N, C-alpha and C positions, 0 to 999 in steps of 0.2 A: 535652562534645562528643557529639552524636548520631550514630548510624550511619545513613548514607544510601545508597540504591541508585538506579540509573538504569534507567528502562524506555524503550526506543525501538522504533519499528515503522515499516516502510515497506510500502506496499501493493504488490500484484503489478504489476510494470513491467519494462521492458527497460533499466533504469537501469545506467549504467556503474559497475563496482566499483572500489574502491581497490586498491592493491598488496597490502593485507592480506586481500583477498577480501570486503571489507565494502562494502555499498552506500553511495554518497557521502552520500545523505540520512541514513542511519543514523549515519555517522561525524560529520556535522554536528550531529545531535541530541545525540549523546553528548558532543561537545566543548563545546557550549553549556551542557549540564547540569553538566559537570565544572567549568566556570568558575563557575557559580552555587554549587555545593557548596563550592568553595574560598573564594568570597566570604563565604558564610554560616558558614565555619569548622566544617564537619562532616567526618566520616570516610567516605570512599567505600569500601564493603565489597563491592559486587557490581554488575555490569552485566547487564541482561536485554535481549535484542534478538530481535525476530521480523522476519526479512527476507522480503520479497515475500509477505506474508500479509495478507489482507483483515481489517479489524477488524469486519466485519459479523457473523462467526460466531466467537466466542471459543474454540470447541472446537478450532480448528486453530492457535491461538496457543500454542505449546508453552512458550516462555519466560514468557509471561503466566501460564500455569498454574503454572509453577515459582515465579513471583513470589508467587502466592497460597499455595502450599505453604510457602514460606519465611516468610511472614507468620505462619502458624500456629506455626512453630518459634521465632518471636521474633527472627529474624536481623537485623532492621533497624527503624528508627524513622520514617524519612522516605522517600518515593518522589519522585524528581525526574523530571519528564516535560516535554518541550518544550511540548506543547499537550494539552488534554484529549481531543481527537479521536484521539490516539495510543492511548488506552485502548480505543477502539472507536467506531464511528460511531453507535451506538445511545445515545440520551440515557439510557434506562432502565438499560442495562448499566453505563455510566460512573458515573452517580449511585449506583446500587446498590452497586457496589464501594467507592466512596468512603465511603458511609455505613456499610458493614459494617466496614471497617478503622478508621474513625473511632470507632465505638462498641465496637470490640474483640470483635466476634462475627461470624463468617463462616459462611454456610450452604454446606455441601459436599454434592455429589451422590454418593451411594455406596450400596452394598447393605448391608442390615442385617436381622437377625432380628426380626420383629414377630409376636408371638403364635405363635412356632414356625415362621413362614414367612419365607423370604428375599424381601425387597422392596427396590425401588430408590426412593430418596427423598432429600429434602434434610434434612440434619441439622446442627444448630449446632455450631460449634467455637469455644471461647473462646480468644481470643488472649492472649498474655502481657501485652500492653499495646496501647493505641490507636496507630494509625499515621496519619500525616498526609501530604498530597500537596502538592507545589510544582510549579506549572505556569510554567515559566521565561518563555516568550514573553509570556504574559498578565500575568506578575507577580503571580500569585495563590497564596496559601497557605491551605490548609483549616484551619490552626491558629487562624484568626480567624473571627468571625461574618461579617464582610464578605467574607472569602475564600470561605466556604461559599455565600453568596448569589450571588457572582459566578460560581462554578462552575456553578450551576444555570442562570444566564443564558447563559453561553458554551456549555454543552452543548445548550441549546435551539436555538441557532443552528446547531450542528453537525448536530443531527437534521434541522433544516429544510434544510440544505445537502444532506444525503444524499437526502432525498425529492426535492429539485429535480433532483439528478443522475439519479435513477431516472426521473423524468418526462421529462427531456430525452433520456435514452437510449431510452425507449419511443417518443417522437415521432420520433427519428432513425431507429430501426429500421423504423417504419411508412413513413416517407418513402423509405427505401432499398428496401423491398419494392415500393412504388409505382413507383419509377424502373426497377427491374428488370422489372416487369410491362410497363411502357410500352415499354422497349427490346426486349423479346421480341416484342411485338405488331408493332413496326416493323422487326424483323429487324436491329436495331443491336447492336454489340458491348456486352457487359455489363461495366462497370467498377464493382466493388464497393468503394466507399470509405465506411467507417462509422467513426464516432468522431472521430478526428483528421482534420484537413483533409488532402486528398491532397497528396502530395509533388510539387512542381513539378520535373519532370525536364528538363534541357537537351537536348532530342532532337537538335538539330543536332550537338551535341558527341558524343552517343552514336552517331549515324549515321556521323560522321567516323571514329570508332574502329572501328566495324563494317566500314567500307570498308578499314581497315588489318588486317582479320582478327583483331581483338582479341576474346577470349572474353568472355562476359557476366560471368564471375567477375572478370576483370581490369578490365572497365569499371565494375562495381559498386565495386571497390576504389578506383578513381580518383574516382568520384563521392563516396565516403565521405570522401576526402581533401579535398574541397571544403568540408566542414563544414556547419553549419546542419542543416536537416531531412534533408539527404542523408546525414548521418553515420550514419544507422541503416538505410539501404537495403541490402537483400541481393540476391544474384544471382537468387534465386527470385522476389523481388518485381519486379525489373527485367525478367525473362523474361515474367512475367505481363502487365505493363504494355506491354511491347514487342509481345507477341503480340496484345494487345487493340487496339493502335494500328495495327500494320502486319500486315494479314491475309495478306500474300503468303508469310510463313513460318509453318509450323505449330509447335505446341508441341513435337512430337517432334523436328523438325529442329533447333529451338533448343536443347533440352536436350542433344542429342548434341554440341553445340559447347562445352559447359562443360568 
């Protein structure tokens, strides 16, 4: 029976947490990996998780670093991960880590004395044994030649997806700047909606509650109870959108009613 660990990560988001304070996405990743480990009859010895951390820069993934440190100590034989992109959105980083653990030699960045001078560099650490990866959702194990080939293919698509997201974000940002500039030229209210599609607010319902002297905090709570995209609306967002739509009330006057 091999010793297995789980690595799970969720990107920065306003995702709802479970009762245990864990992001739902993290909990789902862990649960699916647990099922796979039990199916493969391995022993689960540790769970590593990075919540609300971008995979773009591994330096901020603290549990990911702990995973690498424990590999040097030989604490496990297998890493179960839901998908390869949970290791990071960079194809190079994901493949580099897999290759290092597979061959049992990892390069660690640290300070060392070289010719009497302290220098920062990458130095090899020999692992007690090779470590393999299992990507549950893709059904891939790096313990096989076919699995190693598939990891390269899947990681290439992950890298392509990240570049596409960056391109779409850049185009969206430029389009937003153009809309703002046009609105300013025409003296129109500026509504900044970037990224997600704007939340459709039932203004007739909001106005009816305003006529009953309901505060924006109370109105926002009632809107969240309606569910859907409204479930994430805050009083501050509602104030901004209301002020942008109905110019007869100033921001100062609205905030005083919270």
